[in-house]
MARPAVO-368104 format. One line per field, with one value per residue (C-alpha): chain; residue number from 0; residue in three letters; x, y, z. Coordinates in nm, 2 decimals, always signed. Layout:
<nodes>
kette	A ...
nr	NUM ...
rest	ALA ...
x	X ...
y	Y ...
z	Z ...
</nodes>
This chain:
<nodes>
kette	A A A A A A A A A A A A A A A A A A A A A A A A A A A A A A A A A A A A A A A A A A A A A A A A A A A A A A A A A A A A A A A A A A A A A A A A A A A A A A A A A A A A A A A A A A A A A A A A A A A A A A A A A A A A A A A A A A A A A A A A A A A A A A A A A A A A A A A A A A A A A A A A A A A A A A A A A A A A A A A A A A A A A A A A A A A A A A A A A A A A A A A A A A A A A A A A A A A A A A A A A A A A A A A A A A A A A A A A A A A A A A A A A A A A A A A A A A A A A A A A A A A A A A A A A A A A A A A A A A A A A A A A A A A A A A A A A A A A A A A A A A A A A A A A A A A A A A A A A A A A A A A A A A A A A A A A A A A A A A A A A A A A A A A A A A A A A A A A A A A A A A A A A A A A A A A A A A A A A A A A A A A A A A A A A A A A A A A A A A A A A A A A A A A A A A A A A A A A A A A A A A A A A A A A A A A A A A A A A A A A A A A A A A A A A A A A A A A A A A A A A A A A A A A A A A A A A A A A A A A A A A A A A A A A A A A A A A A A A A A A A A A A A A A A A A A A A A A A A A A A A A A A A A A A A A A A A A A A A A A A A A A A A A A A A A A A A A A A A A A A A A A A A A A A A A A A A A A
nr	0 1 2 3 4 5 6 7 8 9 10 11 12 13 14 15 16 17 18 19 20 21 22 23 24 25 26 27 28 29 30 31 32 33 34 35 36 37 38 39 40 41 42 43 44 45 46 47 48 49 50 51 52 53 54 55 56 57 58 59 60 61 62 63 64 65 66 67 68 69 70 71 72 73 74 75 76 77 78 79 80 81 82 83 84 85 86 87 88 89 90 91 92 93 94 95 96 97 98 99 100 101 102 103 104 105 106 107 108 109 110 111 112 113 114 115 116 117 118 119 120 121 122 123 124 125 126 127 128 129 130 131 132 133 134 135 136 137 138 139 140 141 142 143 144 145 146 147 148 149 150 151 152 153 154 155 156 157 158 159 160 161 162 163 164 165 166 167 168 169 170 171 172 173 174 175 176 177 178 179 180 181 182 183 184 185 186 187 188 189 190 191 192 193 194 195 196 197 198 199 200 201 202 203 204 205 206 207 208 209 210 211 212 213 214 215 216 217 218 219 220 221 222 223 224 225 226 227 228 229 230 231 232 233 234 235 236 237 238 239 240 241 242 243 244 245 246 247 248 249 250 251 252 253 254 255 256 257 258 259 260 261 262 263 264 265 266 267 268 269 270 271 272 273 274 275 276 277 278 279 280 281 282 283 284 285 286 287 288 289 290 291 292 293 294 295 296 297 298 299 300 301 302 303 304 305 306 307 308 309 310 311 312 313 314 315 316 317 318 319 320 321 322 323 324 325 326 327 328 329 330 331 332 333 334 335 336 337 338 339 340 341 342 343 344 345 346 347 348 349 350 351 352 353 354 355 356 357 358 359 360 361 362 363 364 365 366 367 368 369 370 371 372 373 374 375 376 377 378 379 380 381 382 383 384 385 386 387 388 389 390 391 392 393 394 395 396 397 398 399 400 401 402 403 404 405 406 407 408 409 410 411 412 413 414 415 416 417 418 419 420 421 422 423 424 425 426 427 428 429 430 431 432 433 434 435 436 437 438 439 440 441 442 443 444 445 446 447 448 449 450 451 452 453 454 455 456 457 458 459 460 461 462 463 464 465 466 467 468 469 470 471 472 473 474 475 476 477 478 479 480 481 482 483 484 485 486 487 488 489 490 491 492 493 494 495 496 497 498 499 500 501 502 503 504 505 506 507 508 509 510 511 512 513 514 515 516 517 518 519 520 521 522 523 524 525 526 527 528 529 530 531 532 533 534 535 536 537 538 539 540 541 542 543 544 545 546 547 548 549 550 551 552 553 554
rest	MET GLY GLU VAL ALA ALA LYS SER PHE PHE ASN MET LEU LEU ILE LYS MET GLU HIS PHE PHE ASP GLU LEU LEU ILE GLN THR SER ASP THR THR ASN ILE GLN LYS TYR LEU ALA ILE LEU MET MET HIS LEU ALA GLU ILE TRP ASN LYS ALA ARG VAL LYS VAL ILE ALA PRO SER LEU GLN LEU ALA MET THR ILE CYS LEU VAL LEU GLN VAL LEU LEU PHE ILE GLU VAL LEU TYR MET TYR LEU ALA PHE VAL TYR LEU LYS LEU SER ARG TYR LYS PRO GLU ASN SER TYR LYS PHE GLU PRO ILE ARG GLU ASP GLN GLU PHE GLY ASP ALA ALA TYR PRO MET ILE LEU VAL GLN ILE PRO MET TYR ASN GLU ARG GLU VAL TYR LYS LEU SER ILE ARG ALA VAL CYS GLY LEU SER TRP PRO THR SER ARG PHE ILE VAL GLN ILE LEU ASP GLY SER SER ASP PHE SER THR ARG GLU LEU ILE LYS LYS GLU CYS GLN TYR TRP VAL SER LYS GLY ILE ASN VAL GLN TYR GLU MET ARG ASP ASN ARG ASN GLY TYR LYS ALA GLY ALA LEU SER GLU GLY LEU SER HIS SER TYR ALA GLN MET CYS GLU PHE ALA ALA ILE PHE ASP ALA ASP PHE GLN PRO ASP PRO ASP PHE LEU HIS ARG SER VAL PRO PHE LEU VAL ASN ASN PRO GLU LEU ALA PHE LEU GLN ALA ARG TRP ILE PHE VAL ASN SER ASN ASP CYS ILE MET THR ARG MET ALA GLU ILE SER LEU ASN TYR GLN PHE LEU VAL GLU GLN GLN VAL GLY SER THR VAL HIS GLU PHE LEU SER PHE ASN GLY SER ALA GLY LEU TRP ARG ILE ARG ALA ILE VAL ASP ALA GLY GLY TRP GLN HIS ARG THR THR VAL GLU ASP MET ASP LEU ALA THR ARG ALA GLY LEU GLN GLY TRP LYS SER VAL TYR VAL ASN ASP LEU LEU VAL LYS SER GLU LEU PRO SER THR PHE ASN ALA PHE ARG ASN GLN GLN HIS ARG TRP TYR CYS GLY PRO ALA ASN LEU PHE ARG ASN ILE LEU PRO SER ILE LEU VAL SER ARG LYS VAL THR ILE TRP LYS LYS LEU HIS MET ILE TYR SER PHE PHE LEU ILE ARG ARG ILE LEU ALA GLN LEU VAL ALA PHE THR PHE PHE CYS ILE LEU ILE PRO ALA SER LYS LEU ALA PRO GLU VAL HIS VAL PRO TYR TRP GLY THR ILE PHE LEU PRO LEU PHE LEU PRO LEU ILE VAL LEU ASN VAL LEU LEU THR THR PRO ARG SER LEU HIS LEU MET VAL ILE TRP ILE LEU PHE GLU ASN VAL MET THR VAL LEU ARG THR LYS ALA VAL ILE THR GLY LEU LEU GLY ILE GLY ARG VAL ASN GLU TRP ILE VAL THR LYS LYS LEU GLY THR ALA SER GLU GLU LYS GLN SER LYS SER ARG LYS ARG GLY CYS CYS ASN THR GLY VAL ASN ILE HIS THR PRO GLU LEU LEU ILE GLY VAL TYR LEU PHE GLY CYS SER CYS TYR ASP LEU MET PHE GLY HIS SER HIS PHE TYR MET ILE TYR LEU SER THR GLN ALA VAL ALA PHE PHE VAL MET GLY PHE GLY TYR VAL GLY THR PHE VAL PRO ASP
x	+0.48 +0.26 +0.01 -0.02 -0.09 -0.35 -0.54 -0.48 -0.66 -0.96 -0.99 -1.08 -1.32 -1.52 -1.52 -1.65 -1.88 -2.04 -2.05 -2.22 -2.49 -2.55 -2.64 -2.88 -3.06 -3.12 -3.20 -3.41 -3.76 -3.89 -3.92 -3.87 -3.45 -3.42 -3.34 -3.08 -2.92 -2.91 -2.76 -2.46 -2.39 -2.36 -2.06 -1.96 -1.90 -1.75 -1.49 -1.45 -1.37 -1.15 -0.90 -0.89 -0.83 -0.54 -0.32 -0.45 -0.59 -0.41 -0.07 -0.13 -0.24 +0.05 +0.30 +0.08 +0.13 +0.51 +0.58 +0.39 +0.58 +0.89 +0.76 +0.61 +1.00 +1.13 +0.86 +0.94 +1.29 +1.18 +1.00 +1.26 +1.54 +1.31 +1.21 +1.56 +1.69 +1.41 +1.46 +1.86 +1.75 +1.57 +1.82 +2.07 +1.85 +1.90 +1.78 +1.78 +2.01 +2.25 +2.31 +2.25 +2.31 +2.07 +2.13 +1.80 +1.72 +1.76 +1.67 +1.98 +2.05 +2.14 +1.93 +1.63 +1.39 +1.61 +1.77 +1.47 +1.41 +1.08 +0.82 +0.54 +0.31 +0.03 -0.28 -0.48 -0.82 -1.15 -1.44 -1.31 -1.66 -1.60 -1.18 -1.11 -1.11 -0.86 -0.57 -0.59 -0.60 -0.30 -0.09 -0.17 -0.06 +0.30 +0.52 +0.72 +0.77 +0.47 +0.67 +0.87 +0.60 +0.30 -0.02 -0.15 -0.45 -0.53 -0.89 -1.04 -1.40 -1.64 -1.94 -2.01 -2.08 -1.76 -1.58 -1.72 -1.67 -1.30 -1.25 -1.40 -1.21 -0.89 -1.01 -1.03 -0.65 -0.55 -0.71 -0.53 -0.17 -0.10 -0.02 -0.27 -0.32 -0.66 -0.56 -0.89 -0.90 -1.16 -1.09 -0.91 -0.67 -0.39 -0.56 -0.33 -0.05 -0.17 -0.30 +0.08 +0.24 +0.02 +0.07 +0.46 +0.40 +0.29 +0.52 +0.53 +0.58 +0.93 +1.03 +1.02 +1.30 +1.11 +0.74 +0.55 +0.25 -0.09 -0.34 -0.69 -0.74 -0.38 -0.26 +0.07 +0.19 +0.29 +0.69 +0.63 +0.88 +1.12 +1.15 +1.20 +1.36 +1.66 +1.74 +1.70 +1.89 +2.20 +2.17 +2.18 +2.17 +1.84 +1.55 +1.27 +1.18 +0.89 +0.68 +0.49 +0.14 -0.11 -0.48 -0.72 -1.00 -0.80 -1.09 -1.41 -1.44 -1.28 -1.21 -1.04 -0.81 -0.69 -0.58 -0.38 -0.20 -0.11 -0.02 +0.20 +0.36 +0.48 +0.57 +0.76 +0.93 +0.91 +0.97 +1.24 +1.48 +1.41 +1.53 +1.83 +2.00 +1.90 +1.85 +1.56 +1.21 +0.86 +0.72 +0.36 +0.20 +0.12 +0.31 +0.64 +0.87 +1.06 +1.30 +1.16 +1.46 +1.49 +1.12 +1.25 +1.57 +1.32 +1.11 +0.84 +0.51 +0.35 +0.04 +0.09 -0.01 -0.22 +0.07 +0.25 +0.39 +0.57 +0.66 +0.82 +1.02 +1.15 +1.27 +1.42 +1.61 +1.74 +1.91 +2.11 +1.89 +1.86 +1.56 +1.47 +1.23 +1.16 +0.98 +0.91 +0.75 +0.41 +0.13 -0.26 -0.46 -0.76 -0.82 -1.12 -1.42 -1.64 -1.57 -1.64 -1.37 -1.15 -1.17 -1.11 -0.81 -0.64 -0.73 -0.55 -0.22 -0.21 -0.30 -0.05 +0.26 +0.21 +0.18 +0.44 +0.65 +0.57 +0.63 +0.97 +1.14 +1.37 +1.47 +1.59 +1.80 +1.95 +1.99 +2.39 +2.34 +2.23 +2.43 +2.37 +2.28 +2.01 +1.85 +1.85 +1.67 +1.39 +1.36 +1.30 +1.22 +1.04 +0.80 +0.86 +0.78 +0.63 +0.40 +0.35 +0.43 +0.28 -0.04 -0.06 +0.09 -0.12 -0.49 -0.33 -0.20 -0.48 -0.79 -0.77 -0.50 -0.51 -0.90 -0.92 -0.67 -0.94 -1.11 -0.76 -0.67 -0.32 -0.21 +0.04 -0.01 +0.22 +0.06 +0.35 +0.25 -0.12 -0.11 +0.21 +0.40 +0.63 +0.77 +0.51 +0.32 +0.59 +0.64 +0.33 +0.30 +0.61 +0.47 +0.17 +0.35 +0.62 +0.37 +0.04 +0.09 -0.29 -0.42 -0.26 -0.59 -0.72 -0.43 -0.62 -0.92 -0.66 -0.52 -0.86 -0.92 -0.60 -0.67 -0.99 -0.85 -0.64 -0.90 -0.95 -0.55 -0.50 -0.73 -0.53 -0.19 -0.33 -0.49 -0.21 +0.07 -0.16 -0.25 -0.63 -0.96 -0.96 -0.59 -0.61 -0.92 -0.89 -1.13 -1.10 -1.12 -1.42 -1.34 -1.59 -1.35 -1.48 -1.77 -1.92 -1.90 -2.23 -2.28 -1.98 -2.14 -2.50 -2.24 -2.08 -2.40 -2.49 -2.20 -1.96 -2.10 -2.20 -2.56 -2.67 -2.69 -2.33 -2.28 -1.96 -1.97 -1.59 -1.58 -1.89 -1.80 -1.49 -1.67 -1.94 -1.64 -1.47 -1.74 -1.84 -1.46 -1.54 -1.83 -1.66 -1.38 -1.64 -1.82 -1.51 -1.24 -0.98 -0.90 -1.13 -0.89 -0.91 -1.31 -1.26 -0.96 -1.15 -1.50 -1.30 -1.23 -1.56 -1.74 -1.48 -1.52 -1.94 -1.89 -1.72 -1.87 -2.19 -2.07 -2.04 -1.76 -1.68 -1.91 -2.24 -2.29 -2.66 -2.68
y	+2.95 +2.66 +2.72 +3.12 +3.03 +2.79 +3.03 +3.29 +3.13 +2.98 +3.37 +3.49 +3.18 +3.26 +3.66 +3.56 +3.36 +3.58 +3.84 +3.65 +3.50 +3.89 +3.94 +3.62 +3.77 +4.12 +4.01 +3.70 +3.83 +3.73 +3.38 +3.36 +3.44 +3.16 +2.89 +3.12 +3.22 +2.79 +2.76 +3.07 +2.91 +2.59 +2.75 +2.93 +2.63 +2.43 +2.77 +2.71 +2.33 +2.36 +2.64 +2.41 +2.13 +2.26 +2.48 +2.23 +1.91 +1.76 +1.91 +1.72 +1.44 +1.45 +1.45 +1.15 +0.96 +1.02 +0.90 +0.64 +0.50 +0.53 +0.34 +0.08 +0.05 -0.02 -0.29 -0.45 -0.48 -0.65 -0.86 -0.93 -1.04 -1.27 -1.42 -1.43 -1.58 -1.88 -1.96 -1.98 -2.20 -2.43 -2.47 -2.55 -2.79 -2.65 -2.81 -2.72 -3.03 -2.83 -2.55 -2.71 -3.05 -3.33 -3.68 -3.89 -3.98 -4.29 -4.50 -4.60 -4.92 -4.83 -4.57 -4.66 -4.39 -4.14 -4.02 -3.84 -3.52 -3.41 -3.24 -3.06 -3.03 -2.72 -2.68 -2.37 -2.34 -2.12 -2.30 -2.51 -2.75 -2.82 -2.90 -3.01 -3.36 -3.32 -3.19 -3.37 -3.72 -3.62 -3.53 -3.79 -4.00 -3.87 -4.16 -4.04 -4.22 -4.16 -4.13 -3.86 -3.61 -3.47 -3.30 -2.96 -2.88 -2.50 -2.45 -2.13 -2.18 -2.00 -2.26 -2.55 -2.79 -2.76 -2.75 -3.10 -3.21 -3.14 -3.27 -3.57 -3.65 -3.59 -3.86 -4.10 -4.06 -4.10 -4.41 -4.46 -4.43 -4.10 -3.81 -3.57 -3.30 -3.03 -2.66 -2.50 -2.07 -1.90 -1.60 -1.46 -1.25 -1.22 -1.46 -1.69 -1.55 -1.51 -1.96 -2.03 -1.86 -2.00 -2.38 -2.32 -2.19 -2.58 -2.80 -3.11 -2.80 -2.72 -3.04 -3.00 -2.90 -2.78 -2.69 -2.79 -2.61 -2.61 -2.45 -2.66 -2.73 -2.83 -3.20 -3.31 -3.62 -3.93 -3.84 -3.44 -3.49 -3.75 -3.51 -3.16 -3.19 -3.31 -2.98 -2.78 -3.03 -3.04 -2.70 -2.49 -2.17 -2.25 -2.11 -2.24 -2.46 -2.33 -2.59 -2.50 -2.52 -2.64 -2.68 -2.97 -2.73 -2.50 -2.64 -2.56 -2.17 -1.89 -1.75 -2.02 -2.08 -1.71 -1.73 -2.05 -1.87 -1.59 -1.79 -2.03 -1.74 -1.70 -1.98 -2.09 -1.76 -1.52 -1.76 -1.99 -1.69 -1.55 -1.87 -1.91 -1.57 -1.36 -1.62 -1.47 -1.57 -1.52 -1.79 -1.84 -1.92 -2.28 -2.58 -2.55 -2.62 -2.40 -2.40 -2.34 -2.20 -1.92 -1.84 -1.74 -1.59 -1.33 -1.26 -1.53 -1.50 -1.13 -0.97 -0.63 -0.70 -0.97 -1.14 -1.28 -1.49 -1.28 -1.08 -1.34 -1.44 -1.11 -1.06 -1.41 -1.28 -0.98 -1.18 -1.36 -1.67 -1.83 -1.98 -2.28 -2.30 -2.66 -2.66 -3.02 -3.05 -3.04 -2.96 -2.99 -2.71 -2.52 -2.20 -1.99 -2.07 -1.78 -1.40 -1.26 -1.52 -1.45 -1.06 -1.10 -1.28 -1.06 -0.73 -0.95 -1.02 -0.68 -0.47 -0.68 -0.65 -0.26 -0.22 -0.54 -0.23 +0.03 -0.13 -0.32 -0.06 +0.07 -0.22 -0.34 +0.01 -0.04 -0.41 -0.53 -0.88 -0.87 -0.72 -0.45 -0.60 -0.85 -0.52 -0.38 -0.68 -0.64 -0.28 -0.26 -0.57 -0.77 -0.47 -0.17 -0.28 -0.62 -0.56 -0.16 -0.01 -0.30 -0.22 +0.16 +0.16 -0.09 +0.10 +0.45 +0.42 +0.13 +0.23 +0.60 +0.81 +0.63 +0.68 +1.05 +1.09 +1.01 +1.34 +1.53 +1.49 +1.70 +1.40 +1.17 +0.79 +0.59 +0.23 +0.00 +0.17 +0.12 -0.26 -0.44 -0.41 -0.44 -0.52 -0.68 -0.94 -1.11 -1.18 -1.24 -1.51 -1.67 -1.66 -1.83 -2.07 -2.18 -2.18 -2.26 -2.37 -2.54 -2.23 -2.04 -1.98 -1.81 -1.53 -1.21 -1.33 -1.37 -1.02 -0.84 -1.00 -0.89 -0.54 -0.56 -0.69 -0.38 -0.14 -0.36 -0.44 -0.06 +0.02 -0.24 -0.10 +0.28 +0.12 -0.11 +0.22 +0.46 +0.23 +0.32 +0.13 -0.26 -0.25 -0.51 -0.71 -1.07 -1.27 -1.63 -1.74 -1.97 -2.34 -2.58 -2.92 -3.25 -3.23 -2.97 -3.17 -3.18 -2.79 -2.80 -2.96 -2.76 -2.43 -2.61 -2.71 -2.34 -2.21 -2.20 -1.83 -1.67 -1.60 -1.44 -1.01 -0.95 -0.54 -0.44 -0.06 +0.04 -0.19 -0.08 +0.27 +0.22 +0.00 +0.34 +0.52 +0.35 +0.30 +0.65 +0.76 +0.49 +0.68 +0.95 +0.84 +0.67 +1.01 +1.26 +1.04 +1.04 +0.65 +0.42 +0.17 +0.30 +0.28 -0.12 -0.11 +0.08 -0.13 -0.45 -0.35 -0.22 -0.53 -0.68 -0.45 -0.52 -0.85 -0.87 -0.56 -0.75 -1.03 -1.28 -1.48 -1.75 -2.04 -2.05 -2.20 -2.22 -2.17
z	+0.04 -0.15 +0.18 +0.17 -0.21 -0.16 +0.08 -0.13 -0.39 -0.16 -0.05 -0.39 -0.44 -0.18 -0.23 -0.64 -0.47 -0.22 -0.52 -0.76 -0.48 -0.38 -0.76 -0.78 -0.48 -0.59 -0.96 -0.89 -0.79 -1.11 -1.09 -1.50 -1.43 -1.17 -1.47 -1.64 -1.28 -1.20 -1.53 -1.48 -1.10 -1.25 -1.48 -1.20 -0.97 -1.30 -1.28 -0.91 -1.00 -1.23 -1.06 -0.75 -0.95 -1.15 -0.90 -0.54 -0.60 -0.93 -0.76 -0.46 -0.61 -0.79 -0.50 -0.34 -0.68 -0.70 -0.33 -0.39 -0.69 -0.51 -0.23 -0.49 -0.63 -0.25 -0.18 -0.53 -0.47 -0.15 -0.29 -0.59 -0.36 -0.19 -0.47 -0.56 -0.26 -0.22 -0.59 -0.50 -0.19 -0.42 -0.68 -0.45 -0.29 +0.08 +0.37 +0.72 +0.80 +0.61 +0.82 +1.18 +1.32 +1.35 +1.50 +1.56 +1.93 +2.01 +2.29 +2.55 +2.61 +2.99 +3.03 +2.83 +2.76 +2.94 +2.66 +2.55 +2.69 +2.86 +2.60 +2.72 +2.43 +2.49 +2.32 +2.42 +2.37 +2.37 +2.31 +2.09 +2.01 +1.66 +1.70 +2.02 +1.93 +1.64 +1.77 +2.14 +1.93 +1.72 +2.01 +2.21 +1.91 +1.87 +1.85 +2.16 +2.49 +2.69 +2.97 +2.85 +2.70 +2.87 +2.69 +2.88 +2.79 +2.86 +2.87 +2.86 +2.74 +2.86 +2.75 +3.03 +2.79 +2.59 +2.88 +3.00 +2.66 +2.63 +3.01 +2.92 +2.59 +2.82 +3.08 +2.80 +2.65 +3.01 +3.05 +2.75 +2.93 +2.80 +3.08 +2.99 +3.25 +3.19 +3.32 +3.33 +3.33 +3.53 +3.27 +2.99 +3.14 +2.82 +2.60 +2.46 +2.61 +2.95 +2.92 +2.83 +3.06 +3.32 +3.17 +3.20 +3.58 +3.62 +3.85 +3.62 +3.29 +3.51 +3.45 +3.05 +2.87 +2.58 +2.46 +2.19 +2.07 +1.84 +1.81 +1.86 +1.50 +1.42 +1.35 +1.42 +1.23 +1.53 +1.41 +1.41 +1.79 +1.60 +1.34 +1.52 +1.90 +1.71 +1.61 +1.94 +2.12 +1.87 +1.82 +2.17 +2.00 +1.86 +2.04 +1.84 +1.53 +1.31 +1.10 +0.80 +0.76 +0.50 +0.53 +0.53 +0.42 +0.09 -0.18 +0.06 -0.13 -0.31 -0.03 +0.11 -0.15 -0.21 +0.19 +0.08 -0.16 +0.09 +0.32 +0.10 -0.01 +0.35 +0.45 +0.17 +0.08 +0.36 +0.66 +0.46 +0.37 +0.65 +0.86 +0.61 +0.56 +0.84 +1.09 +1.20 +1.16 +1.33 +1.55 +1.39 +1.68 +1.63 +1.49 +1.66 +1.93 +2.19 +2.41 +2.79 +2.85 +2.57 +2.69 +3.03 +2.89 +2.65 +2.91 +2.92 +2.73 +2.70 +2.62 +2.50 +2.15 +1.98 +1.81 +2.13 +1.91 +1.71 +2.00 +2.18 +1.90 +1.82 +2.21 +2.16 +1.86 +2.02 +2.31 +2.01 +2.02 +1.67 +1.50 +1.21 +0.98 +0.85 +0.55 +0.50 +0.83 +0.73 +0.99 +0.93 +1.02 +0.86 +0.71 +0.84 +0.61 +0.68 +0.57 +0.93 +1.07 +0.82 +0.87 +1.24 +1.20 +0.95 +1.20 +1.41 +1.21 +1.10 +1.37 +1.64 +1.38 +1.36 +1.75 +1.78 +1.63 +1.77 +2.13 +2.00 +1.80 +2.08 +2.17 +1.86 +1.82 +2.13 +2.16 +2.11 +2.11 +1.75 +1.43 +1.27 +0.96 +1.17 +1.29 +0.95 +0.85 +1.16 +1.15 +0.76 +0.59 +0.86 +1.01 +0.80 +0.47 +0.49 +0.77 +0.73 +0.41 +0.17 +0.29 +0.33 -0.01 -0.18 -0.05 -0.11 -0.46 -0.59 -0.41 -0.36 -0.55 -0.93 -0.93 -0.78 -1.08 -1.37 -1.16 -1.24 -1.59 -1.49 -1.27 -1.49 -1.40 -1.56 -1.64 -1.54 -1.18 -1.23 -1.36 -1.15 -1.51 -1.58 -1.26 -1.00 -1.26 -1.34 -0.97 -0.89 -1.16 -0.99 -0.68 -0.75 -1.06 -0.69 -0.40 -0.49 -0.89 -0.90 -0.82 -1.12 -1.30 -0.98 -1.00 -1.10 -0.90 -0.62 -0.71 -0.68 -0.32 -0.20 -0.31 -0.12 +0.17 +0.21 +0.30 +0.63 +0.67 +0.62 +0.90 +1.11 +1.06 +1.14 +1.49 +1.58 +1.52 +1.69 +1.97 +1.92 +1.91 +1.86 +1.88 +2.19 +2.07 +2.03 +1.87 +1.84 +1.46 +1.40 +1.30 +1.13 +1.20 +1.13 +1.32 +1.03 +0.72 +0.75 +0.73 +0.48 +0.23 +0.25 +0.17 -0.11 -0.26 -0.25 -0.44 -0.10 -0.11 +0.22 +0.14 +0.46 +0.46 +0.63 +0.52 +0.55 +0.50 +0.43 +0.16 +0.00 +0.05 -0.14 -0.47 -0.49 -0.51 -0.79 -0.98 -0.94 -1.11 -1.35 -1.48 -1.49 -1.69 -1.91 -1.96 -1.98 -2.00 -2.32 -2.26 -2.11 -2.00 -1.63 -1.69 -1.70 -1.47 -1.18 -1.29 -1.25 -0.89 -0.78 -0.87 -0.61 -0.35 -0.42 -0.37 -0.04 +0.07 +0.07 +0.22 -0.06 -0.02 +0.21 +0.32 +0.48 +0.77 +0.90 +1.26
</nodes>
């Protein structure tokens, strides 16, 4: 009925416009009447707009607004649940040792080093010229018997000089008595998943019981294996252990400070609650220890999505394996410092999970090795709410519907749904206070930053769900490393701002849209609250649309 009414309404408007233009053509032979008829035309257009707004646009916006508000409440309940569980764990001083057996591994007097399990330490690399020394040096310094671990460098670099540098570094550590195996790939088939899979196929790798995985910019402390291996040795039901990332360059610029807040929430809240309450969490691709038998049991590394780490962890969970997150086991890493690198990383991190959800949902539904409670957590909380709806709702509500509602005064927008009050704002304050207290004064900037990023993330989520466009594109995140300290100091002198021309059209278009709606509200609105609200967002979109975030790195 609504569709028929809308069609009849627009047919009536078209007939009215046709009659008006016929009359205009007949009576405007005298040019002195053109101005009068232009004024009449504007009045007719205004009348058409008012009728369309009242009968079609406003009801449609109100319906979409109501749906988004309901979804926001669901998001709030999910986030509130996560924080309540996190606060409980914090107050109870929970540690993984409370749930899992942990006994340090010691040298046996009779068998010597044979008491230590054999470990394969894998480092996949691709043109990592600035950081390759950091990870190789760190893993070769692990305080584990040298006869009981193998360092495997999986180098797929396309740059010949970088390959030679990495090979030379490996030879240096071999001369120091470390068992370093340099494996060169002539192609990028399967990207990181392909490299890790090939790494496990070597004969020496098949002698190992566990595999520790580090990206090229990660630097584990010497005691990493001593603090992680006992969990998997003493608890045969555990498939993998995930350590916490900390960031050596979080002070580089505002963008890295914002990224630190978001990732601290993921590790301190999401990962810790998932591990303790649901016995399921995602592997983050680095700073983790895997039981090789669990990798094989789950079907091995696959490259059907750009989140091979989450894919493997989910498949292992569906096979009944458990996982553990160790919050106080810290591994240093590097955040993307340039906006382009950050955008590429975010596209991969949000497109991949959406595409994985599309591929793995049937397997979750038919799995008989996990409980209904765990299935519900995987489908609703882990994938649907956090990886998909959170971005779609934020973008649709704050970037599209609220600005559009200023063009249609008939649409009612509650203040609490607009500014996170009284629901989300206290949780945001709690998030920053508990996870990154030193950045509490940057909370408003972080909210604006995250709001702008919903444009890219929403596009990535839709790409992943539909399996189109850049769904399987893998761009390695550019790192600077300590080799680029001189470049970083130059960027700090410039205010840590990317001063190069770097246009991002979607963000600029949304910025123009927000600014236009803000001006309309200023001229025709009754309350100018939304003018301030929308213009502030527009400024954030323009700043990031022109790429004025992140460090500037000269060629």
